[in-house]
Every structure is written in C-alpha cells, then in structure tokens.
All heavy atoms as TSV, in Angstrom:
chain	resi	resn	atom	element	x	y	z
A	1	CYS	N	N	88.680	-74.868	0.401
A	1	CYS	CA	C	88.614	-74.146	-0.807
A	1	CYS	C	C	89.410	-72.784	-0.557
A	1	CYS	O	O	89.123	-72.057	0.314
A	1	CYS	CB	C	87.177	-73.748	-1.128
A	1	CYS	SG	S	87.001	-72.925	-2.701
A	2	SER	N	N	90.441	-72.599	-1.423
A	2	SER	CA	C	91.222	-71.377	-1.199
A	2	SER	C	C	90.739	-70.205	-2.067
A	2	SER	O	O	91.398	-69.145	-2.079
A	2	SER	CB	C	92.720	-71.705	-1.580
A	2	SER	OG	O	92.781	-71.931	-2.983
A	3	GLY	N	N	89.764	-70.309	-2.773
A	3	GLY	CA	C	89.208	-69.192	-3.558
A	3	GLY	C	C	87.943	-69.601	-4.303
A	3	GLY	O	O	87.561	-70.788	-4.249
A	4	MET	N	N	87.336	-68.684	-5.008
A	4	MET	CA	C	86.106	-68.961	-5.658
A	4	MET	C	C	86.503	-69.441	-7.060
A	4	MET	O	O	87.235	-68.822	-7.768
A	4	MET	CB	C	85.305	-67.707	-5.745
A	4	MET	CG	C	83.951	-67.819	-6.477
A	4	MET	SD	S	83.139	-66.231	-6.407
A	4	MET	CE	C	81.521	-66.791	-6.535
A	5	ARG	N	N	85.999	-70.597	-7.506
A	5	ARG	CA	C	86.250	-71.085	-8.819
A	5	ARG	C	C	85.004	-70.967	-9.652
A	5	ARG	O	O	83.900	-71.227	-9.261
A	5	ARG	CB	C	86.708	-72.506	-8.763
A	5	ARG	CG	C	88.120	-72.610	-8.158
A	5	ARG	CD	C	88.528	-74.047	-8.356
A	5	ARG	NE	N	89.871	-74.195	-7.647
A	5	ARG	CZ	C	91.027	-74.156	-8.250
A	5	ARG	NH1	N	91.045	-73.856	-9.496
A	5	ARG	NH2	N	92.098	-74.330	-7.579
A	6	ILE	N	N	85.199	-70.581	-10.921
A	6	ILE	CA	C	84.140	-70.580	-11.913
A	6	ILE	C	C	84.531	-71.459	-13.014
A	6	ILE	O	O	85.531	-71.242	-13.728
A	6	ILE	CB	C	83.883	-69.115	-12.376
A	6	ILE	CG1	C	83.466	-68.237	-11.295
A	6	ILE	CG2	C	82.916	-69.160	-13.525
A	6	ILE	CD1	C	83.255	-66.752	-11.665
A	7	SER	N	N	83.749	-72.552	-13.208
A	7	SER	CA	C	83.943	-73.489	-14.376
A	7	SER	C	C	85.340	-74.087	-14.373
A	7	SER	O	O	85.988	-74.161	-15.412
A	7	SER	CB	C	83.658	-72.773	-15.655
A	7	SER	OG	O	82.347	-72.292	-15.758
A	8	GLY	N	N	85.947	-74.360	-13.216
A	8	GLY	CA	C	87.243	-74.979	-13.160
A	8	GLY	C	C	88.418	-74.078	-13.489
A	8	GLY	O	O	89.544	-74.415	-13.670
A	9	ARG	N	N	88.166	-72.726	-13.573
A	9	ARG	CA	C	89.250	-71.819	-13.847
A	9	ARG	C	C	90.043	-71.511	-12.607
A	9	ARG	O	O	89.807	-72.018	-11.527
A	9	ARG	CB	C	88.738	-70.492	-14.366
A	9	ARG	CG	C	88.012	-70.639	-15.679
A	9	ARG	CD	C	87.515	-69.282	-16.156
A	9	ARG	NE	N	86.652	-69.461	-17.320
A	9	ARG	CZ	C	86.081	-68.432	-17.824
A	9	ARG	NH1	N	86.236	-67.183	-17.403
A	9	ARG	NH2	N	85.307	-68.607	-18.895
A	10	THR	N	N	91.131	-70.685	-12.734
A	10	THR	CA	C	91.900	-70.350	-11.532
A	10	THR	C	C	91.073	-69.415	-10.712
A	10	THR	O	O	90.102	-68.827	-11.144
A	10	THR	CB	C	93.169	-69.544	-11.996
A	10	THR	OG1	O	92.705	-68.364	-12.732
A	10	THR	CG2	C	94.021	-70.389	-12.872
A	11	PRO	N	N	91.357	-69.337	-9.419
A	11	PRO	CA	C	90.583	-68.527	-8.377
A	11	PRO	C	C	90.566	-67.107	-8.858
A	11	PRO	O	O	91.631	-66.550	-9.297
A	11	PRO	CB	C	91.326	-68.673	-7.115
A	11	PRO	CG	C	92.218	-69.926	-7.250
A	11	PRO	CD	C	92.486	-70.045	-8.734
A	12	LEU	N	N	89.410	-66.488	-8.570
A	12	LEU	CA	C	89.272	-65.006	-8.815
A	12	LEU	C	C	89.982	-64.272	-7.706
A	12	LEU	O	O	90.419	-63.140	-7.886
A	12	LEU	CB	C	87.762	-64.642	-8.856
A	12	LEU	CG	C	86.930	-65.196	-10.012
A	12	LEU	CD1	C	85.514	-64.804	-9.829
A	12	LEU	CD2	C	87.595	-64.634	-11.326
A	13	PHE	N	N	89.918	-64.812	-6.553
A	13	PHE	CA	C	90.582	-64.077	-5.383
A	13	PHE	C	C	91.044	-65.253	-4.453
A	13	PHE	O	O	90.522	-66.311	-4.428
A	13	PHE	CB	C	89.665	-63.084	-4.701
A	13	PHE	CG	C	88.472	-63.770	-4.170
A	13	PHE	CD1	C	88.372	-64.183	-2.907
A	13	PHE	CD2	C	87.274	-63.747	-4.935
A	13	PHE	CE1	C	87.225	-64.812	-2.390
A	13	PHE	CE2	C	86.110	-64.358	-4.425
A	13	PHE	CZ	C	86.145	-64.828	-3.174
A	14	LYS	N	N	92.008	-64.899	-3.492
A	14	LYS	CA	C	92.379	-65.892	-2.573
A	14	LYS	C	C	91.918	-65.397	-1.220
A	14	LYS	O	O	91.955	-64.175	-0.882
A	14	LYS	CB	C	93.943	-65.968	-2.480
A	14	LYS	CG	C	94.607	-66.549	-3.694
A	14	LYS	CD	C	96.002	-66.722	-3.517
A	14	LYS	CE	C	96.568	-67.547	-4.636
A	14	LYS	NZ	N	97.981	-67.692	-4.438
A	15	LYS	N	N	91.451	-66.316	-0.440
A	15	LYS	CA	C	91.070	-65.926	0.913
A	15	LYS	C	C	92.127	-65.822	1.858
A	15	LYS	O	O	91.976	-65.261	2.981
A	15	LYS	CB	C	89.968	-67.035	1.466
A	15	LYS	CG	C	88.637	-67.025	0.683
A	15	LYS	CD	C	87.810	-68.004	1.387
A	15	LYS	CE	C	86.478	-68.075	0.664
A	15	LYS	NZ	N	85.583	-69.103	1.216
A	16	ASP	N	N	93.267	-66.320	1.460
A	16	ASP	CA	C	94.401	-66.307	2.497
A	16	ASP	C	C	95.228	-64.990	2.362
A	16	ASP	O	O	96.341	-64.982	2.912
A	16	ASP	CB	C	95.296	-67.502	2.183
A	16	ASP	CG	C	95.935	-67.570	0.828
A	16	ASP	OD1	O	95.526	-66.821	-0.030
A	16	ASP	OD2	O	96.825	-68.447	0.622
A	17	VAL	N	N	94.750	-63.937	1.697
A	17	VAL	CA	C	95.455	-62.670	1.708
A	17	VAL	C	C	95.399	-62.151	3.125
A	17	VAL	O	O	94.345	-62.150	3.696
A	17	VAL	CB	C	94.770	-61.733	0.636
A	17	VAL	CG1	C	95.423	-60.311	0.765
A	17	VAL	CG2	C	94.942	-62.264	-0.656
A	18	GLY	N	N	96.535	-61.719	3.657
A	18	GLY	CA	C	96.545	-61.263	5.028
A	18	GLY	C	C	95.763	-60.019	5.141
A	18	GLY	O	O	95.701	-59.162	4.279
A	19	ASN	N	N	95.205	-59.840	6.339
A	19	ASN	CA	C	94.429	-58.588	6.672
A	19	ASN	C	C	95.389	-57.386	6.667
A	19	ASN	O	O	94.979	-56.304	6.385
A	19	ASN	CB	C	93.702	-58.688	8.032
A	19	ASN	CG	C	92.567	-59.677	7.908
A	19	ASN	OD1	O	92.004	-59.857	6.887
A	19	ASN	ND2	N	92.213	-60.240	9.058
A	20	GLY	N	N	96.577	-57.563	7.048
A	20	GLY	CA	C	97.602	-56.447	7.018
A	20	GLY	C	C	97.819	-55.945	5.597
A	20	GLY	O	O	97.898	-54.691	5.448
A	21	SER	N	N	97.815	-56.759	4.577
A	21	SER	CA	C	98.012	-56.298	3.165
A	21	SER	C	C	96.818	-55.468	2.761
A	21	SER	O	O	96.989	-54.432	2.182
A	21	SER	CB	C	98.192	-57.561	2.304
A	21	SER	OG	O	99.271	-58.312	2.665
A	22	LEU	N	N	95.610	-55.917	3.087
A	22	LEU	CA	C	94.422	-55.236	2.689
A	22	LEU	C	C	94.329	-53.904	3.466
A	22	LEU	O	O	93.948	-52.964	2.824
A	22	LEU	CB	C	93.162	-56.165	3.027
A	22	LEU	CG	C	93.030	-57.425	2.116
A	22	LEU	CD1	C	91.827	-58.157	2.572
A	22	LEU	CD2	C	92.978	-57.123	0.675
A	23	LEU	N	N	94.679	-53.934	4.652
A	23	LEU	CA	C	94.717	-52.705	5.439
A	23	LEU	C	C	95.654	-51.618	4.824
A	23	LEU	O	O	95.326	-50.510	4.653
A	23	LEU	CB	C	95.023	-52.982	6.876
A	23	LEU	CG	C	95.061	-51.724	7.835
A	23	LEU	CD1	C	93.692	-51.058	7.831
A	23	LEU	CD2	C	95.522	-52.097	9.193
A	24	MET	N	N	96.856	-52.208	4.391
A	24	MET	CA	C	97.824	-51.294	3.867
A	24	MET	C	C	97.325	-50.650	2.535
A	24	MET	O	O	97.536	-49.472	2.272
A	24	MET	CB	C	99.189	-51.982	3.647
A	24	MET	CG	C	100.235	-51.149	3.128
A	24	MET	SD	S	100.717	-49.821	4.155
A	24	MET	CE	C	101.814	-50.702	5.302
A	25	ILE	N	N	96.666	-51.468	1.684
A	25	ILE	CA	C	96.258	-51.018	0.509
A	25	ILE	C	C	95.162	-49.968	0.663
A	25	ILE	O	O	95.085	-48.905	0.031
A	25	ILE	CB	C	95.653	-52.140	-0.370
A	25	ILE	CG1	C	96.814	-53.001	-0.867
A	25	ILE	CG2	C	94.882	-51.689	-1.599
A	25	ILE	CD1	C	96.434	-54.360	-1.487
A	26	ASN	N	N	94.279	-50.189	1.660
A	26	ASN	CA	C	93.173	-49.279	1.906
A	26	ASN	C	C	93.731	-47.961	2.498
A	26	ASN	O	O	93.256	-46.900	2.142
A	26	ASN	CB	C	92.261	-49.885	3.015
A	26	ASN	CG	C	91.289	-50.866	2.366
A	26	ASN	OD1	O	90.945	-50.875	1.240
A	26	ASN	ND2	N	91.043	-51.906	3.185
A	27	VAL	N	N	94.772	-48.022	3.397
A	27	VAL	CA	C	95.364	-46.844	3.923
A	27	VAL	C	C	95.962	-45.990	2.773
A	27	VAL	O	O	95.873	-44.765	2.791
A	27	VAL	CB	C	96.356	-47.193	5.076
A	27	VAL	CG1	C	97.186	-45.943	5.471
A	27	VAL	CG2	C	95.642	-47.696	6.216
A	28	VAL	N	N	96.823	-46.692	1.922
A	28	VAL	CA	C	97.454	-45.900	0.819
A	28	VAL	C	C	96.425	-45.257	-0.055
A	28	VAL	O	O	96.566	-44.118	-0.521
A	28	VAL	CB	C	98.326	-46.908	0.055
A	28	VAL	CG1	C	98.768	-46.298	-1.258
A	28	VAL	CG2	C	99.562	-47.273	0.933
A	29	GLY	N	N	95.306	-45.976	-0.356
A	29	GLY	CA	C	94.266	-45.394	-1.224
A	29	GLY	C	C	93.601	-44.204	-0.524
A	29	GLY	O	O	93.321	-43.173	-1.160
A	30	LEU	N	N	93.424	-44.243	0.770
A	30	LEU	CA	C	92.773	-43.147	1.477
A	30	LEU	C	C	93.740	-41.971	1.456
A	30	LEU	O	O	93.266	-40.857	1.172
A	30	LEU	CB	C	92.507	-43.601	2.994
A	30	LEU	CG	C	91.858	-42.561	3.816
A	30	LEU	CD1	C	90.517	-42.062	3.302
A	30	LEU	CD2	C	91.767	-43.021	5.247
A	31	ILE	N	N	95.003	-42.111	1.676
A	31	ILE	CA	C	96.016	-41.117	1.691
A	31	ILE	C	C	96.059	-40.422	0.303
A	31	ILE	O	O	96.060	-39.199	0.144
A	31	ILE	CB	C	97.381	-41.615	2.153
A	31	ILE	CG1	C	97.354	-41.987	3.629
A	31	ILE	CG2	C	98.520	-40.522	1.788
A	31	ILE	CD1	C	98.624	-42.673	4.055
A	32	LEU	N	N	96.028	-41.207	-0.824
A	32	LEU	CA	C	96.096	-40.715	-2.127
A	32	LEU	C	C	94.780	-39.925	-2.471
A	32	LEU	O	O	94.900	-38.849	-3.112
A	32	LEU	CB	C	96.262	-41.779	-3.137
A	32	LEU	CG	C	97.677	-42.369	-3.134
A	32	LEU	CD1	C	97.685	-43.588	-4.123
A	32	LEU	CD2	C	98.725	-41.391	-3.500
A	33	SER	N	N	93.717	-40.349	-1.952
A	33	SER	CA	C	92.435	-39.717	-2.150
A	33	SER	C	C	92.390	-38.337	-1.409
A	33	SER	O	O	91.965	-37.281	-1.968
A	33	SER	CB	C	91.211	-40.568	-1.680
A	33	SER	OG	O	91.131	-41.731	-2.399
A	34	VAL	N	N	92.851	-38.343	-0.225
A	34	VAL	CA	C	92.934	-37.008	0.548
A	34	VAL	C	C	93.859	-36.100	-0.058
A	34	VAL	O	O	93.608	-34.895	-0.269
A	34	VAL	CB	C	93.360	-37.377	1.983
A	34	VAL	CG1	C	93.645	-36.082	2.775
A	34	VAL	CG2	C	92.249	-38.040	2.746
A	35	TYR	N	N	95.099	-36.584	-0.606
A	35	TYR	CA	C	95.978	-35.697	-1.268
A	35	TYR	C	C	95.395	-35.184	-2.582
A	35	TYR	O	O	95.596	-33.928	-2.937
A	35	TYR	CB	C	97.292	-36.479	-1.619
A	35	TYR	CG	C	98.358	-35.509	-2.298
A	35	TYR	CD1	C	98.906	-34.515	-1.520
A	35	TYR	CD2	C	98.678	-35.710	-3.611
A	35	TYR	CE1	C	99.836	-33.639	-2.124
A	35	TYR	CE2	C	99.540	-34.821	-4.189
A	35	TYR	CZ	C	100.157	-33.869	-3.450
A	35	TYR	OH	O	101.061	-33.093	-4.012
A	36	ALA	N	N	94.701	-35.972	-3.363
A	36	ALA	CA	C	94.075	-35.496	-4.597
A	36	ALA	C	C	93.028	-34.391	-4.242
A	36	ALA	O	O	92.902	-33.432	-4.998
A	36	ALA	CB	C	93.370	-36.625	-5.322
A	37	TYR	N	N	92.296	-34.622	-3.223
A	37	TYR	CA	C	91.248	-33.576	-2.792
A	37	TYR	C	C	91.938	-32.251	-2.380
A	37	TYR	O	O	91.517	-31.218	-2.801
A	37	TYR	CB	C	90.427	-34.155	-1.608
A	37	TYR	CG	C	89.417	-33.116	-1.070
A	37	TYR	CD1	C	88.288	-32.810	-1.719
A	37	TYR	CD2	C	89.740	-32.465	0.068
A	37	TYR	CE1	C	87.320	-31.893	-1.263
A	37	TYR	CE2	C	88.766	-31.582	0.654
A	37	TYR	CZ	C	87.623	-31.289	-0.096
A	37	TYR	OH	O	86.740	-30.329	0.392
A	38	HIS	N	N	93.110	-32.455	-1.656
A	38	HIS	CA	C	93.850	-31.280	-1.229
A	38	HIS	C	C	94.388	-30.459	-2.408
A	38	HIS	O	O	94.291	-29.284	-2.482
A	38	HIS	CB	C	94.998	-31.647	-0.325
A	38	HIS	CG	C	95.979	-30.626	-0.101
A	38	HIS	ND1	N	95.826	-29.538	0.739
A	38	HIS	CD2	C	97.315	-30.440	-0.631
A	38	HIS	CE1	C	96.870	-28.799	0.645
A	38	HIS	NE2	N	97.783	-29.334	-0.115
A	39	VAL	N	N	94.869	-31.230	-3.452
A	39	VAL	CA	C	95.442	-30.531	-4.615
A	39	VAL	C	C	94.266	-29.848	-5.395
A	39	VAL	O	O	94.379	-28.695	-5.772
A	39	VAL	CB	C	96.107	-31.596	-5.564
A	39	VAL	CG1	C	96.411	-31.019	-6.917
A	39	VAL	CG2	C	97.344	-32.065	-4.933
A	40	ASN	N	N	93.100	-30.502	-5.494
A	40	ASN	CA	C	92.052	-29.931	-6.161
A	40	ASN	C	C	91.529	-28.621	-5.529
A	40	ASN	O	O	91.326	-27.586	-6.145
A	40	ASN	CB	C	90.841	-30.898	-6.278
A	40	ASN	CG	C	89.767	-30.568	-7.232
A	40	ASN	OD1	O	89.899	-29.461	-7.952
A	40	ASN	ND2	N	88.754	-31.350	-7.341
A	41	VAL	N	N	91.319	-28.674	-4.191
A	41	VAL	CA	C	90.834	-27.466	-3.442
A	41	VAL	C	C	91.991	-26.429	-3.530
A	41	VAL	O	O	91.627	-25.167	-3.689
A	41	VAL	CB	C	90.553	-27.873	-1.976
A	41	VAL	CG1	C	90.321	-26.721	-1.097
A	41	VAL	CG2	C	89.338	-28.838	-1.933
A	42	SER	N	N	93.173	-26.677	-3.301
A	42	SER	CA	C	94.264	-25.688	-3.407
A	42	SER	C	C	94.406	-25.083	-4.702
A	42	SER	O	O	94.555	-23.813	-4.811
A	42	SER	CB	C	95.567	-26.309	-2.950
A	42	SER	OG	O	95.489	-26.866	-1.678
A	43	LYS	N	N	94.255	-25.826	-5.815
A	43	LYS	CA	C	94.356	-25.299	-7.181
A	43	LYS	C	C	93.144	-24.330	-7.427
A	43	LYS	O	O	93.395	-23.363	-8.073
A	43	LYS	CB	C	94.303	-26.461	-8.145
A	43	LYS	CG	C	94.787	-26.049	-9.559
A	43	LYS	CD	C	96.252	-25.815	-9.630
A	43	LYS	CE	C	96.663	-25.657	-11.080
A	43	LYS	NZ	N	97.969	-25.233	-11.207
A	44	GLN	N	N	91.951	-24.657	-6.910
A	44	GLN	CA	C	90.807	-23.743	-7.101
A	44	GLN	C	C	91.029	-22.441	-6.291
A	44	GLN	O	O	90.612	-21.440	-6.866
A	44	GLN	CB	C	89.547	-24.478	-6.718
A	44	GLN	CG	C	89.085	-25.526	-7.650
A	44	GLN	CD	C	87.848	-26.277	-7.160
A	44	GLN	OE1	O	87.331	-26.041	-6.114
A	44	GLN	NE2	N	87.400	-27.248	-7.885
A	45	ALA	N	N	91.512	-22.596	-5.069
A	45	ALA	CA	C	91.689	-21.337	-4.321
A	45	ALA	C	C	92.922	-20.439	-4.759
A	45	ALA	O	O	92.773	-19.244	-4.826
A	45	ALA	CB	C	92.012	-21.719	-2.873
A	46	GLU	N	N	93.951	-21.051	-5.306
A	46	GLU	CA	C	95.106	-20.382	-5.821
A	46	GLU	C	C	95.500	-20.997	-7.130
A	46	GLU	O	O	96.125	-22.024	-7.169
A	46	GLU	CB	C	96.167	-20.533	-4.765
A	46	GLU	CG	C	97.458	-19.624	-5.212
A	46	GLU	CD	C	98.508	-19.777	-4.154
A	46	GLU	OE1	O	98.306	-20.169	-2.991
A	46	GLU	OE2	O	99.648	-19.596	-4.527
A	47	PRO	N	N	95.143	-20.391	-8.297
A	47	PRO	CA	C	95.423	-21.026	-9.607
A	47	PRO	C	C	97.043	-21.228	-9.852
A	47	PRO	O	O	97.410	-22.165	-10.570
A	47	PRO	CB	C	94.980	-19.966	-10.567
A	47	PRO	CG	C	93.906	-19.264	-9.866
A	47	PRO	CD	C	94.355	-19.198	-8.430
A	48	ASP	N	N	97.843	-20.491	-9.122
A	48	ASP	CA	C	99.235	-20.771	-9.271
A	48	ASP	C	C	99.825	-21.791	-8.327
A	48	ASP	O	O	101.049	-22.015	-8.340
A	48	ASP	CB	C	100.024	-19.405	-9.009
A	48	ASP	CG	C	99.773	-18.357	-10.045
A	48	ASP	OD1	O	99.454	-18.732	-11.174
A	48	ASP	OD2	O	99.826	-17.194	-9.769
A	49	TYR	N	N	99.009	-22.422	-7.553
A	49	TYR	CA	C	99.477	-23.532	-6.673
A	49	TYR	C	C	100.166	-24.642	-7.447
A	49	TYR	O	O	99.793	-25.071	-8.517
A	49	TYR	CB	C	98.253	-24.087	-5.968
A	49	TYR	CG	C	98.611	-25.310	-5.049
A	49	TYR	CD1	C	99.151	-25.099	-3.842
A	49	TYR	CD2	C	98.344	-26.600	-5.541
A	49	TYR	CE1	C	99.481	-26.282	-3.051
A	49	TYR	CE2	C	98.638	-27.664	-4.812
A	49	TYR	CZ	C	99.237	-27.542	-3.558
A	49	TYR	OH	O	99.589	-28.565	-2.747
A	50	ARG	N	N	101.337	-25.036	-6.919
A	50	ARG	CA	C	102.141	-26.097	-7.627
A	50	ARG	C	C	102.240	-27.187	-6.552
A	50	ARG	O	O	102.752	-27.147	-5.443
A	50	ARG	CB	C	103.491	-25.569	-7.892
A	50	ARG	CG	C	104.333	-26.666	-8.603
A	50	ARG	CD	C	105.474	-26.030	-9.357
A	50	ARG	NE	N	106.108	-27.082	-10.135
A	50	ARG	CZ	C	107.419	-27.329	-10.117
A	50	ARG	NH1	N	108.093	-26.691	-9.297
A	50	ARG	NH2	N	107.830	-28.425	-10.818
A	51	ALA	N	N	101.614	-28.379	-6.947
A	51	ALA	CA	C	101.665	-29.569	-6.195
A	51	ALA	C	C	103.072	-30.192	-6.134
A	51	ALA	O	O	103.818	-29.993	-7.016
A	51	ALA	CB	C	100.516	-30.531	-6.715
A	52	PHE	N	N	103.196	-30.986	-5.091
A	52	PHE	CA	C	104.495	-31.712	-4.979
A	52	PHE	C	C	104.806	-32.603	-6.142
A	52	PHE	O	O	105.931	-32.784	-6.507
A	52	PHE	CB	C	104.418	-32.531	-3.619
A	52	PHE	CG	C	105.642	-33.277	-3.431
A	52	PHE	CD1	C	106.930	-32.748	-3.041
A	52	PHE	CD2	C	105.663	-34.707	-3.498
A	52	PHE	CE1	C	108.004	-33.460	-2.863
A	52	PHE	CE2	C	106.709	-35.457	-3.238
A	52	PHE	CZ	C	107.929	-34.804	-2.906
A	53	CYS	N	N	103.694	-33.160	-6.655
A	53	CYS	CA	C	103.901	-34.103	-7.775
A	53	CYS	C	C	103.935	-33.552	-9.191
A	53	CYS	O	O	104.062	-34.208	-10.194
A	53	CYS	CB	C	102.758	-35.180	-7.732
A	53	CYS	SG	S	101.107	-34.476	-7.779
A	54	ASP	N	N	103.964	-32.230	-9.253
A	54	ASP	CA	C	104.072	-31.477	-10.544
A	54	ASP	C	C	105.629	-31.368	-10.883
A	54	ASP	O	O	106.370	-30.675	-10.305
A	54	ASP	CB	C	103.602	-30.046	-10.509
A	54	ASP	CG	C	102.067	-30.086	-10.465
A	54	ASP	OD1	O	101.395	-31.094	-10.826
A	54	ASP	OD2	O	101.530	-28.985	-10.095
A	55	LEU	N	N	106.042	-32.277	-11.829
A	55	LEU	CA	C	107.456	-32.332	-12.141
A	55	LEU	C	C	107.862	-31.371	-13.187
A	55	LEU	O	O	109.010	-30.839	-13.158
A	55	LEU	CB	C	107.766	-33.766	-12.553
A	55	LEU	CG	C	107.484	-34.886	-11.529
A	55	LEU	CD1	C	107.817	-36.210	-12.145
A	55	LEU	CD2	C	108.192	-34.696	-10.202
A	56	SER	N	N	106.960	-31.056	-14.102
A	56	SER	CA	C	107.277	-30.070	-15.191
A	56	SER	C	C	105.930	-29.646	-15.817
A	56	SER	O	O	104.876	-30.379	-15.460
A	56	SER	CB	C	108.083	-30.717	-16.229
A	56	SER	OG	O	107.472	-31.712	-16.982
A	57	PRO	N	N	105.839	-28.752	-16.746
A	57	PRO	CA	C	104.604	-28.406	-17.249
A	57	PRO	C	C	103.933	-29.528	-18.124
A	57	PRO	O	O	102.710	-29.666	-18.074
A	57	PRO	CB	C	104.922	-27.152	-18.170
A	57	PRO	CG	C	106.206	-26.588	-17.648
A	57	PRO	CD	C	106.903	-27.736	-17.056
A	58	THR	N	N	104.699	-30.467	-18.590
A	58	THR	CA	C	104.124	-31.550	-19.343
A	58	THR	C	C	103.890	-32.695	-18.367
A	58	THR	O	O	103.049	-33.617	-18.836
A	58	THR	CB	C	105.115	-31.960	-20.386
A	58	THR	OG1	O	106.394	-32.332	-19.918
A	58	THR	CG2	C	105.303	-30.938	-21.446
A	59	MET	N	N	104.452	-32.811	-17.301
A	59	MET	CA	C	104.187	-33.911	-16.324
A	59	MET	C	C	103.617	-33.278	-15.048
A	59	MET	O	O	104.306	-33.091	-14.084
A	59	MET	CB	C	105.403	-34.680	-16.007
A	59	MET	CG	C	106.008	-35.423	-17.196
A	59	MET	SD	S	107.522	-36.380	-16.742
A	59	MET	CE	C	106.838	-37.577	-15.606
A	60	SER	N	N	102.289	-32.970	-15.163
A	60	SER	CA	C	101.674	-32.262	-14.095
A	60	SER	C	C	100.465	-33.108	-13.468
A	60	SER	O	O	99.460	-33.303	-14.168
A	60	SER	CB	C	101.082	-30.938	-14.580
A	60	SER	OG	O	100.307	-30.327	-13.571
A	61	CYS	N	N	100.599	-33.512	-12.218
A	61	CYS	CA	C	99.493	-34.341	-11.617
A	61	CYS	C	C	98.384	-33.415	-11.258
A	61	CYS	O	O	97.325	-33.822	-11.256
A	61	CYS	CB	C	100.013	-35.116	-10.456
A	61	CYS	SG	S	100.472	-34.075	-9.017
A	62	SER	N	N	98.637	-32.168	-10.936
A	62	SER	CA	C	97.570	-31.259	-10.567
A	62	SER	C	C	96.637	-30.983	-11.798
A	62	SER	O	O	95.461	-30.787	-11.612
A	62	SER	CB	C	98.096	-29.938	-10.011
A	62	SER	OG	O	98.839	-29.167	-10.909
A	63	ARG	N	N	97.202	-30.973	-12.960
A	63	ARG	CA	C	96.446	-30.833	-14.113
A	63	ARG	C	C	95.544	-32.017	-14.288
A	63	ARG	O	O	94.303	-31.865	-14.625
A	63	ARG	CB	C	97.287	-30.693	-15.395
A	63	ARG	CG	C	96.511	-30.548	-16.665
A	63	ARG	CD	C	97.425	-30.465	-17.835
A	63	ARG	NE	N	98.076	-29.151	-17.902
A	63	ARG	CZ	C	99.085	-28.837	-18.758
A	63	ARG	NH1	N	99.434	-29.724	-19.657
A	63	ARG	NH2	N	99.613	-27.742	-18.707
A	64	VAL	N	N	95.985	-33.151	-14.049
A	64	VAL	CA	C	95.119	-34.406	-14.123
A	64	VAL	C	C	94.048	-34.370	-13.002
A	64	VAL	O	O	92.903	-34.645	-13.291
A	64	VAL	CB	C	95.985	-35.639	-14.070
A	64	VAL	CG1	C	95.078	-36.909	-13.916
A	64	VAL	CG2	C	96.891	-35.744	-15.278
A	65	LEU	N	N	94.494	-34.090	-11.756
A	65	LEU	CA	C	93.603	-34.152	-10.675
A	65	LEU	C	C	92.554	-33.066	-10.679
A	65	LEU	O	O	91.440	-33.216	-10.053
A	65	LEU	CB	C	94.369	-33.976	-9.364
A	65	LEU	CG	C	95.360	-35.189	-9.088
A	65	LEU	CD1	C	96.181	-34.895	-7.823
A	65	LEU	CD2	C	94.582	-36.473	-8.970
A	66	THR	N	N	92.706	-31.915	-11.465
A	66	THR	CA	C	91.677	-30.934	-11.505
A	66	THR	C	C	90.981	-30.873	-12.837
A	66	THR	O	O	90.141	-30.096	-13.045
A	66	THR	CB	C	92.327	-29.522	-11.271
A	66	THR	OG1	O	93.323	-29.323	-12.264
A	66	THR	CG2	C	92.905	-29.377	-9.862
A	67	SER	N	N	91.215	-31.944	-13.648
A	67	SER	CA	C	90.503	-31.964	-15.004
A	67	SER	C	C	89.089	-32.490	-14.692
A	67	SER	O	O	88.780	-33.262	-13.794
A	67	SER	CB	C	91.252	-32.864	-15.935
A	67	SER	OG	O	91.278	-34.205	-15.517
A	68	PRO	N	N	88.133	-32.045	-15.540
A	68	PRO	CA	C	86.720	-32.447	-15.389
A	68	PRO	C	C	86.571	-33.981	-15.847
A	68	PRO	O	O	87.245	-34.587	-16.421
A	68	PRO	CB	C	85.984	-31.596	-16.320
A	68	PRO	CG	C	86.936	-30.915	-17.211
A	68	PRO	CD	C	88.268	-31.083	-16.621
C-alpha cells in the first residue's frame, strides 16, 4: 500500500516521500518562524526597524508579521 485510501479515492499522502524532503521542509519552516519572531521583536523594540522583506510601504512583510 503506497498511501492511505478512503473509499477508493486517490491517496491522501504517500509513504514514499523521502526523509530528506520532509527534513528540508521542516528546516525552512523553522527558519521562517525564527525570522518572523526576529522581525516582530525588532519592530517592537524599534518602530522604525525595516525588515529585509519590506520592499515598499505597500509591500511590507513586517506590517503583516506584527499585525494582531
């Protein structure tokens, strides 16, 4: 069996996904989470802080990352 089937549908997931792929996805998610935390803390400490991903006033990731 290459995946879990429900009522003869296509598999929900494949068991043959390499551990390297899952590890890479987890590492990227962890890095993005740490960067989001860094932006949030830096923006609170210094309101004029400009994150690397702030491209313009209308395209601001720090605005999104610090929104409630």
